[in-house]
C-alpha positions as CSV (number, residue, x, y, z in Angstrom):
1,X,-40.3,6.6,11.1
2,X,-38.1,9.9,12.3
3,X,-37.2,12.0,9.3
4,X,-33.8,13.4,10.5
5,X,-33.5,16.2,7.9
6,X,-36.7,16.7,6.0
7,X,-38.0,14.9,3.0
8,X,-35.4,14.0,0.5
9,X,-36.8,15.7,-2.7
10,X,-35.4,17.1,-5.9
11,X,-35.4,20.9,-5.8
12,X,-35.7,22.9,-8.8
13,X,-34.1,26.5,-7.8
14,X,-33.6,28.8,-10.4
15,X,-34.3,26.6,-13.4
16,X,-31.7,24.3,-12.2
17,X,-32.4,20.7,-11.0
18,X,-30.5,19.7,-7.5
19,X,-30.1,16.5,-6.2
20,X,-31.1,15.9,-2.9
21,X,-28.4,16.3,-0.2
22,X,-26.3,13.9,1.0
23,X,-24.7,13.8,4.7
24,X,-21.6,12.5,6.4
25,X,-23.0,10.5,9.6
26,X,-21.5,8.3,12.3
27,X,-23.2,5.2,12.7
28,X,-22.4,3.0,16.1
29,X,-21.5,-0.7,15.7
30,X,-21.4,-3.7,18.1
31,X,-24.4,-5.8,20.0
32,X,-25.2,-7.5,16.4
33,X,-25.1,-4.4,14.3
34,X,-22.0,-4.7,11.9
35,X,-20.8,-3.5,8.6
36,X,-22.9,-6.2,6.7
37,X,-26.0,-4.8,8.3
38,X,-25.1,-1.4,7.7
39,X,-23.7,-1.5,3.8
40,X,-27.1,-2.6,2.3
41,X,-28.8,0.0,3.7
42,X,-26.2,3.3,3.2
43,X,-22.9,3.7,1.4
44,X,-20.1,2.9,3.9
45,X,-17.0,5.2,3.6
46,X,-14.8,4.3,6.6
47,X,-14.6,1.5,9.5
48,X,-13.1,2.1,12.5
49,X,-14.4,-0.9,14.4
50,X,-16.9,0.4,17.1
51,X,-18.4,2.7,14.8
52,X,-18.4,3.4,10.9
53,X,-19.1,6.5,9.0
54,X,-21.6,6.3,5.8
55,X,-22.3,9.4,2.9
56,X,-25.7,9.1,2.9
57,X,-29.1,10.6,1.8
58,X,-31.9,11.7,4.3
59,X,-33.8,8.7,3.4
60,X,-31.0,5.9,3.9
61,X,-30.5,7.9,7.4
62,X,-33.8,7.7,8.2
63,X,-33.9,3.9,7.4
64,X,-30.9,3.2,9.5
65,X,-32.7,5.0,12.6
66,X,-35.8,3.0,12.0
67,X,-33.5,0.0,12.1
68,X,-32.2,1.1,15.6
69,X,-28.9,2.2,15.2
70,X,-27.7,4.8,16.8
71,X,-26.7,7.6,14.2
72,X,-25.1,10.9,14.3
73,X,-25.1,13.3,11.4
74,X,-21.8,15.2,11.0
75,X,-22.1,17.6,8.0
76,X,-24.0,18.3,5.1
77,X,-21.6,17.1,2.4
78,X,-20.0,19.9,0.1
79,X,-16.9,20.8,-1.5
80,X,-14.6,19.7,1.4
81,X,-13.0,16.6,1.6
82,X,-13.2,14.6,5.3
83,X,-10.4,13.5,7.0
84,X,-9.7,11.3,10.3
85,X,-7.2,13.5,12.0
86,X,-4.7,11.5,14.8
87,X,-3.0,13.6,17.6
88,X,-1.8,12.9,21.2
89,X,-3.4,13.0,24.1
90,X,-1.5,16.5,25.1
91,X,-2.5,18.1,21.6
92,X,-3.7,21.5,21.6
93,X,-7.0,21.3,19.7
94,X,-7.1,25.1,19.5
95,X,-4.5,24.7,16.8
96,X,-7.4,22.9,14.6
97,X,-9.9,25.7,13.4
98,X,-7.5,27.8,11.6
99,X,-7.0,24.9,9.1
100,X,-10.0,22.7,9.0
101,X,-13.8,22.6,10.5
102,X,-13.5,20.1,13.4
103,X,-16.8,18.1,12.9
104,X,-16.3,15.7,16.2
105,X,-13.9,14.3,18.8
106,X,-13.4,10.5,19.0
107,X,-11.0,8.1,20.9
108,X,-8.2,8.9,18.7
109,X,-8.6,12.4,17.8
110,X,-10.7,14.2,15.4
111,X,-12.9,13.8,12.4
112,X,-12.6,17.2,10.2
113,X,-13.5,18.7,7.0
114,X,-10.7,20.4,5.1
115,X,-10.3,21.9,1.5
116,X,-7.0,21.0,-0.6
117,X,-5.5,24.3,0.4
118,X,-5.8,24.0,4.0
119,X,-4.0,20.4,4.2
120,X,-0.5,22.1,4.0
121,X,-1.5,23.9,7.2
122,X,-2.7,20.3,8.9
123,X,0.8,19.2,7.7
124,X,2.5,21.4,9.7
125,X,1.1,20.0,13.1
126,X,2.0,17.0,15.0
127,X,-1.0,15.0,13.3
128,X,-1.3,12.3,11.3
129,X,-4.1,12.4,8.5
130,X,-6.2,9.9,6.8
131,X,-8.7,11.1,4.1
132,X,-12.0,9.5,4.6
133,X,-13.0,7.9,1.2
134,X,-15.4,9.4,-1.2
135,X,-16.7,6.1,-2.5
136,X,-18.2,3.1,-0.5
137,X,-15.2,0.9,1.1
138,X,-15.3,-2.6,-0.3
139,X,-17.0,-5.0,2.1
140,X,-15.2,-8.5,1.6
141,X,-17.2,-11.8,1.9
142,X,-15.6,-15.0,3.0
143,X,-12.7,-14.3,5.8
144,X,-9.2,-14.4,4.3
145,X,-7.3,-17.5,4.2
146,X,-3.6,-17.6,3.8
147,X,-2.7,-18.9,0.2
148,X,-1.0,-22.2,-0.7
149,X,2.6,-21.5,-0.2
150,X,4.9,-22.4,-2.6
151,X,7.9,-25.0,-1.4
152,X,11.0,-22.8,-0.5
153,X,14.1,-24.5,1.7
154,X,14.8,-22.6,4.7
155,X,18.2,-22.8,3.8
156,X,17.7,-19.7,1.1
157,X,15.8,-18.0,3.6
158,X,18.9,-18.0,6.1
159,X,20.9,-17.0,2.8
160,X,18.4,-14.0,2.2
161,X,18.4,-13.0,5.1
162,X,21.9,-13.2,6.3
163,X,22.5,-10.7,3.1
164,X,20.4,-7.9,4.6
165,X,23.0,-5.3,6.3
166,X,22.6,-2.6,8.8
167,X,24.9,-0.3,7.1
168,X,23.0,-0.5,3.6
169,X,19.8,0.3,5.4
170,X,21.1,2.9,7.3
171,X,22.8,4.6,4.4
172,X,19.5,4.4,1.9
173,X,17.8,6.5,5.1
174,X,20.7,9.0,4.8
175,X,20.0,9.2,1.5
176,X,16.9,10.0,1.5
177,X,17.2,12.3,4.4
178,X,19.6,14.3,2.4
179,X,17.0,15.3,-0.1
180,X,16.4,18.4,2.4
181,X,12.7,18.0,1.9
182,X,10.6,15.0,0.4
183,X,7.2,17.1,0.8
184,X,4.8,15.6,-1.7
185,X,4.6,18.9,-3.7
186,X,8.1,19.5,-4.1
187,X,10.5,19.2,-7.3
188,X,12.9,17.5,-4.6
189,X,10.8,14.8,-3.8
190,X,10.4,14.0,-7.6
191,X,14.1,13.9,-7.4
192,X,13.9,11.1,-4.8
193,X,11.3,9.4,-6.7
194,X,13.6,9.0,-9.6
195,X,16.7,7.8,-7.4
196,X,14.4,5.7,-5.7
197,X,13.3,3.9,-9.1
198,X,16.9,3.8,-10.3
199,X,17.7,2.1,-7.0
200,X,15.1,-0.8,-8.1
201,X,16.3,-1.0,-11.7
202,X,19.7,-1.7,-10.6
203,X,18.8,-4.0,-8.1
204,X,17.1,-6.2,-10.8
205,X,13.5,-5.3,-11.0
206,X,11.8,-6.5,-14.2
207,X,10.4,-3.2,-14.7
208,X,10.2,0.0,-12.7
209,X,7.7,3.0,-13.4
210,X,6.8,6.4,-11.6
211,X,3.1,6.0,-11.3
212,X,1.4,9.4,-11.8
213,X,-1.7,9.8,-10.1
214,X,-2.0,13.9,-9.6
215,X,-0.3,16.5,-11.5
216,X,0.3,18.3,-8.2
217,X,2.3,15.5,-6.6
218,X,5.0,13.5,-7.0
219,X,4.3,10.0,-8.7
220,X,4.5,7.1,-6.5
221,X,7.7,4.4,-7.4
222,X,6.7,0.6,-8.5
223,X,9.5,-2.0,-9.0
224,X,8.1,-5.1,-10.4
225,X,9.9,-8.7,-10.3
226,X,7.0,-10.8,-12.2
227,X,6.4,-14.2,-10.9
228,X,7.2,-17.2,-13.2
229,X,4.5,-19.5,-12.4
230,X,1.8,-17.3,-10.7
231,X,2.4,-13.9,-12.2
232,X,-1.3,-12.9,-11.5
233,X,-0.8,-13.2,-7.6
234,X,1.0,-10.0,-6.0
235,X,2.7,-9.5,-3.0
236,X,3.7,-6.0,-1.9
237,X,6.3,-4.6,0.1
238,X,6.1,-0.7,0.6
239,X,6.6,2.5,2.2
240,X,5.5,6.0,2.2
241,X,8.8,7.8,0.5
242,X,7.0,11.5,1.4
243,X,7.1,13.4,4.4
244,X,6.3,16.7,6.3
245,X,7.3,18.9,9.3
246,X,6.4,22.2,10.8
247,X,8.6,23.9,8.2
248,X,6.6,22.3,5.3
249,X,7.1,22.0,2.6
250,X,10.4,23.5,2.6
251,X,12.5,21.4,4.8
252,X,11.2,18.1,5.8
253,X,14.3,15.5,6.5
254,X,11.9,12.5,7.4
255,X,14.7,10.0,8.2
256,X,12.1,7.9,10.5
257,X,8.9,8.9,8.8
258,X,9.4,7.6,6.6
259,X,12.5,7.2,5.2
260,X,13.3,4.1,7.3
261,X,10.1,2.6,5.7
262,X,11.2,3.5,2.4
263,X,14.2,1.8,2.9
264,X,12.8,-1.6,4.0
265,X,11.4,-1.8,0.2
266,X,14.5,-0.7,-1.4
267,X,16.8,-3.2,0.9
268,X,14.3,-5.9,0.1
269,X,14.7,-5.4,-3.6
270,X,18.4,-5.1,-3.3
271,X,18.4,-8.6,-1.3
272,X,16.3,-10.2,-4.1
273,X,18.4,-8.7,-7.0
274,X,19.3,-12.3,-8.2
275,X,16.2,-14.1,-7.1
276,X,13.2,-15.4,-9.3
277,X,9.4,-15.7,-7.7
278,X,6.9,-18.0,-8.3
279,X,4.5,-14.9,-7.6
280,X,4.6,-11.3,-8.8
281,X,6.1,-9.0,-6.0
282,X,5.6,-4.9,-6.2
283,X,8.5,-2.7,-4.4
284,X,6.8,0.7,-3.7
285,X,7.2,4.1,-2.4
286,X,3.9,5.8,-2.1
287,X,3.5,10.0,-2.0
288,X,0.6,11.8,-1.0
289,X,0.8,9.7,2.5
290,X,1.1,12.9,4.8
291,X,-1.6,14.7,3.0
292,X,-4.1,11.9,3.8
293,X,-2.9,8.2,2.1
294,X,-3.7,10.0,-1.2
295,X,-1.0,8.1,-3.5
296,X,-1.8,4.6,-2.1
297,X,-5.8,5.3,-2.1
298,X,-5.5,5.9,-6.0
299,X,-3.1,2.8,-6.6
300,X,-5.3,0.6,-4.5
301,X,-8.6,1.8,-6.3
302,X,-7.0,0.9,-9.5
303,X,-5.8,-2.5,-8.4
304,X,-9.4,-3.1,-7.5
305,X,-11.0,-1.8,-10.8
306,X,-8.6,-3.9,-12.7
307,X,-9.2,-7.0,-10.7
308,X,-5.6,-7.5,-9.9
309,X,-5.1,-10.4,-7.2
310,X,-3.1,-8.7,-4.4
311,X,-2.8,-11.6,-1.7
312,X,-0.9,-9.4,0.8
313,X,0.6,-6.2,1.6
314,X,3.6,-5.3,3.9
315,X,3.4,-1.9,4.8
316,X,6.3,-0.3,6.8
317,X,5.9,3.2,8.5
318,X,8.6,4.6,11.0
319,X,10.8,1.5,11.8
320,X,13.9,3.2,12.9
321,X,13.3,4.6,16.6
322,X,13.5,2.3,19.7
323,X,15.3,3.3,22.7
324,X,17.6,0.1,24.0
325,X,15.5,-2.2,25.8
326,X,12.2,-0.7,24.5
327,X,12.7,-1.5,21.1
328,X,9.6,-3.5,20.3
329,X,7.9,-3.4,17.1
330,X,3.9,-3.3,16.3
331,X,2.2,-5.2,14.0
332,X,-1.1,-3.8,13.3
333,X,-3.9,-5.4,11.0
334,X,-7.7,-5.5,11.0
335,X,-9.8,-8.5,12.7
336,X,-12.4,-8.4,9.7
337,X,-13.4,-6.4,6.5
338,X,-10.7,-7.9,5.9
339,X,-9.6,-10.3,8.4
340,X,-5.7,-9.7,8.3
341,X,-4.7,-12.3,11.0
342,X,-3.1,-14.9,8.8
343,X,-0.7,-12.0,7.2
344,X,0.2,-10.6,10.8
345,X,0.7,-13.9,12.1
346,X,3.1,-15.3,9.5
347,X,5.3,-12.2,9.5
348,X,5.5,-12.7,13.4
349,X,6.4,-16.3,12.8
350,X,9.2,-15.2,10.4
351,X,10.1,-12.6,12.8
352,X,10.4,-15.4,15.6
353,X,12.6,-17.4,13.5
354,X,14.9,-15.5,11.2
355,X,15.6,-12.1,13.2
356,X,16.0,-10.6,16.6
357,X,13.0,-8.7,16.2
358,X,10.4,-8.3,19.3
359,X,7.2,-7.8,17.5
360,X,3.7,-7.1,19.2
361,X,0.5,-8.3,17.7
362,X,-2.3,-5.5,17.4
363,X,-5.6,-6.3,15.9
364,X,-7.2,-2.7,15.6
365,X,-9.7,-1.7,12.9
366,X,-9.1,2.3,13.8
367,X,-5.6,2.2,12.8
368,X,-6.0,4.1,9.8
369,X,-3.3,6.3,9.4
370,X,-0.8,4.7,7.1
371,X,-1.0,3.3,3.4
372,X,-2.1,-0.3,4.4
373,X,-5.5,1.5,5.4
374,X,-6.2,2.0,1.6
375,X,-5.6,-1.3,0.6
376,X,-8.1,-2.4,3.7
377,X,-10.8,-0.2,2.0
378,X,-10.4,-2.0,-1.1
379,X,-10.9,-5.6,0.5
380,X,-7.3,-6.7,0.7
381,X,-5.3,-8.1,3.6
382,X,-2.6,-5.8,4.8
383,X,-0.8,-4.9,7.8
384,X,1.3,-2.1,9.5
385,X,4.5,-2.4,10.8
386,X,5.4,0.9,13.1
387,X,7.7,1.2,15.9
388,X,6.4,0.9,19.6
389,X,8.6,3.4,21.1
390,X,7.4,6.3,19.0
391,X,10.2,9.0,18.4
392,X,9.6,12.7,19.9
393,X,10.8,14.2,16.7
394,X,7.4,13.1,15.1
395,X,6.9,15.6,12.1
396,X,9.8,18.0,13.3
397,X,13.3,19.3,11.7
398,X,14.5,17.1,14.5
399,X,13.4,13.9,12.4
400,X,17.1,13.1,11.6
401,X,19.7,10.7,12.2
402,X,21.2,10.5,15.5
403,X,23.7,8.2,17.5
404,X,22.4,4.6,18.5
405,X,19.8,4.8,21.2
406,X,19.8,8.3,21.3
407,X,16.4,10.2,22.4
408,X,16.0,13.4,20.8
409,X,16.1,12.5,17.0
410,X,14.5,10.7,14.4
411,X,16.6,7.4,13.7
412,X,18.6,6.1,16.5
413,X,17.8,2.3,16.1
414,X,18.6,1.2,12.4
415,X,19.4,-2.4,13.9
416,X,16.0,-2.7,15.0
417,X,15.1,-1.4,11.3
418,X,17.6,-4.1,9.8
419,X,15.7,-7.1,11.9
420,X,12.4,-5.7,10.5
421,X,13.5,-6.2,7.0
422,X,15.1,-9.7,7.7
423,X,11.5,-10.6,8.7
424,X,9.9,-9.0,5.7
425,X,12.2,-10.8,3.3
426,X,11.7,-14.0,4.8
427,X,8.1,-13.6,4.6
428,X,8.2,-12.5,1.1
429,X,10.3,-15.3,0.1
430,X,8.0,-17.9,1.3
431,X,4.8,-16.1,0.4
432,X,5.9,-15.2,-3.1
433,X,8.1,-18.8,-3.8
434,X,11.7,-17.4,-3.7
435,X,14.1,-19.3,-6.1
436,X,18.1,-18.6,-6.6
437,X,18.4,-17.7,-10.4
438,X,20.8,-20.5,-11.7
439,X,20.6,-20.2,-15.4
440,X,18.9,-23.0,-17.0
441,X,20.7,-24.1,-20.1
442,X,18.5,-23.5,-23.4
443,X,17.0,-26.5,-25.2
444,X,17.1,-28.7,-22.1
445,X,14.3,-31.3,-22.8
446,X,13.8,-32.2,-19.3
447,X,13.3,-28.5,-18.5
448,X,10.1,-27.0,-20.3
449,X,10.4,-23.2,-21.0
450,X,8.3,-20.8,-18.8
451,X,7.6,-17.0,-19.3
452,X,10.5,-15.7,-16.8
453,X,9.7,-12.3,-17.3
454,X,8.0,-9.7,-18.9
455,X,9.2,-5.7,-19.5
456,X,7.0,-3.5,-19.1
457,X,4.3,-5.3,-16.8
458,X,2.5,-1.9,-17.1
459,X,3.4,0.5,-19.7
460,X,3.4,1.2,-23.7
461,X,4.6,-1.0,-26.2
462,X,6.6,-3.1,-27.4
463,X,6.6,-5.8,-24.8
464,X,9.7,-8.1,-24.2
465,X,9.6,-11.6,-22.9
466,X,11.9,-13.5,-21.7
467,X,12.0,-17.5,-21.4
468,X,13.5,-19.9,-18.3
469,X,14.8,-22.1,-21.5
470,X,14.2,-21.9,-25.3
471,X,10.8,-23.4,-26.2
472,X,10.1,-26.1,-28.6
473,X,10.1,-24.7,-31.9
474,X,6.5,-25.5,-32.5
475,X,5.4,-23.5,-29.2
476,X,4.0,-19.9,-29.6
477,X,2.9,-17.2,-26.7
478,X,-1.0,-16.7,-27.2
479,X,-2.2,-13.2,-26.3
480,X,-5.7,-12.8,-25.1
481,X,-7.4,-9.6,-23.9
482,X,-9.4,-8.9,-20.7
483,X,-12.4,-10.7,-22.2
484,X,-10.9,-13.7,-22.8
485,X,-10.6,-13.4,-26.8
486,X,-7.5,-14.7,-28.4
487,X,-5.8,-11.5,-29.9
488,X,-2.5,-12.8,-31.5
489,X,-0.2,-16.0,-31.3
490,X,3.7,-14.7,-30.8
491,X,6.3,-17.0,-32.4
492,X,8.7,-18.2,-29.6
493,X,11.5,-20.1,-30.9
494,X,14.3,-18.5,-28.9
495,X,14.9,-17.4,-25.6
496,X,13.5,-13.9,-25.7
497,X,10.3,-12.4,-28.0
498,X,8.7,-9.3,-28.5
499,X,5.2,-8.1,-28.8
500,X,4.5,-5.2,-30.7
501,X,1.1,-4.6,-28.9
502,X,-2.1,-3.6,-29.3
503,X,-4.8,-1.4,-27.9
504,X,-4.6,-0.1,-24.5
505,X,-6.1,-2.5,-22.0
506,X,-5.4,-5.4,-19.8
507,X,-3.8,-8.5,-21.3
508,X,-3.0,-12.1,-20.5
509,X,0.0,-14.1,-22.3
510,X,0.4,-17.8,-22.0
511,X,3.1,-20.3,-22.9
512,X,2.8,-23.8,-23.2
513,X,5.8,-26.0,-23.7
514,X,6.4,-29.6,-23.1
515,X,3.1,-29.8,-21.5
516,X,3.8,-27.2,-18.6
517,X,2.2,-23.3,-19.3
518,X,2.9,-20.3,-17.5
519,X,1.3,-17.0,-18.1
520,X,2.1,-13.3,-17.5
521,X,-0.2,-10.1,-17.1
522,X,0.6,-7.1,-19.6
523,X,-1.3,-3.7,-19.1
524,X,-0.6,-1.4,-21.9
525,X,-1.4,2.0,-21.6
526,X,-1.5,5.1,-24.3
């Protein structure tokens, strides 16, 4: 067996025990060699389709080599992080060495090593960053399938789709653009996040919160509409709210990248203001995207750690540029690990039925340069919706709103963005089981009470519950901890109830009334 780097041993130097080194290596896939055959031998940290990256010891690399894999070692792992850097065909590679170490070139750009201090330098270039995972990515087992769909009449879908308004979409993009900069480390972005949270609360989300994942960066923004039948099943619509430019962090308007994608999540929340869902829907603005998908990576990892059942993620990134008659729209997903075909096809079908969008289906495991990729790495089905006619003002001060179909600007086609949102609204409404809130009379015997919403779903106690109708006087809400143990039974004799809470952790609330059972999930924090 060929030993690539000498024997892996523990070295005792100066009285201190050092672990054997690990390496970042590229492993070619194909011809019967796939992730399922690599992962048992070495930890896979990135899947690019035709190759993967591993963080592996010398022994693990030698084992892959012995099994016939084509292995190329890129670096000995130290204090830097690793990134995919996507660049255009005419990008000047000589601009990179001052801001990172270039390890390799591949079909889409470069694989580089960079310190945290070097990221702002990369952010001033016209490149896209995707940080390579530090921990092994999840390898899903069975192929992903479309969940069973609740019954939603098309008349309701048309009602909702017709609420999507081009002026509203454009004004949301304009408001975000006018923050002057939304670079992830700035106070200006923190203010933009607070503004978005206020909009989500105004538009009827059951709970909203700022999801702090780093003291250096602005928080993610999350709005929650809790499902009244299957609250444990979650659908996400998101766009990253941060941006960058050659003048980062001081001036970054970012109308197309990505006020437009954020506007999709906000507009959807507005349309759904008086709508209940069978399943839970999260509306999210991620931060740290331009620094390598950091905010979404942290969020998706926590979803996986909690065991959240995220059924599908609709990620929108740059949806407002398209010259007249070349305004197609890419819907990008992975063919495996996880298989995203069902979600892509479902969205495209709704676009064809309920909008004038011109979708293009793209299967591409290497498309890792937006927040959908963070969910792929945790085994969740996700797609990225992005303009096909790419703005020439990407990552420049010119990424601002221009006239309709104007060439040299960031946003020139808010009409296309509106169609994108229509397809998203139709998709979420059908997947999550939308129903128009009608106000069921309390105490109606033919309508068993259900848990209609819980506030907060993530946060500190107390927790307020609202029921769809008044439960039977003998009913109570059973509260279980994450281990399945009954913690408390909460009286439920009116239309609302309040739980004073318990220790931080995950809890499940169950109401049984008239033979019908409804549940909700709550995560209590310190």
